[in-house]
Steps between C-alpha positions, in 0.01 A plus 500: 500500500540143393871400475443103482771313317367203308693186409435302194306254706280787651429621155398155379283444797317834444430416141388153599268644764351760251434199266379269772766243374637223717864364519407177327317709235808712434708186499282345244486814270864575514638146501704561808514275800304610803805454733689747274213743501472467879874583533457806282176619675674462849798690381745210542613535137457745213388352172747487203383694192341207329290413807396858557384509134304186535332630825421844336350325180282283735394811682447706170742781612840630387787333667634837596199535742663224698832661567563561869480861616840482657795283408749385761837338438708291746839633572754293699655697785718398789315488837738729680434744220132465519510544873692829464255630253205417719652663806584816291159511356346480853737765627397739220133400507478388146403178336793275397399519136495884505855482674624270229361720215662799658839317517480373155406848362788661679746244393391541136528876529848473637619259242390708209212280389225756583389791307 
C-alpha cells in the first residue's frame, strides 16, 4: 500500500518530470523567479494562490492538483508542556500528534462542543 504524502513541491516536480521540463523552463513559462521556484520545490515555502495558479497554468494542470496532501499548522506551545506531552506519549506508546488529538477530542466532548 502506498501511503506517501506529497507536498506542493513534490507534485510540481512530478509533473515537471513527466513533461521533461527544467526549472529554468518553468520559470520562463510561469514568470516566476528560479529562486522562488527552488524554495517551493524544496519545501522551504508554500506558494501563495497567485503563484500556484501561475505554476499550474505553465504546467497545463488545475491548481487543485498542486495542493499538498497534508496540511500542517504551527502552534506555539511552552517547552515544559511539550516535554510533558512527549513523555506521556512515550509512556503510552503513541505518537505525540495522536495524543494531542485524543486530548483535544476529550476536551471538546467535556465542554459540550462535540456531538
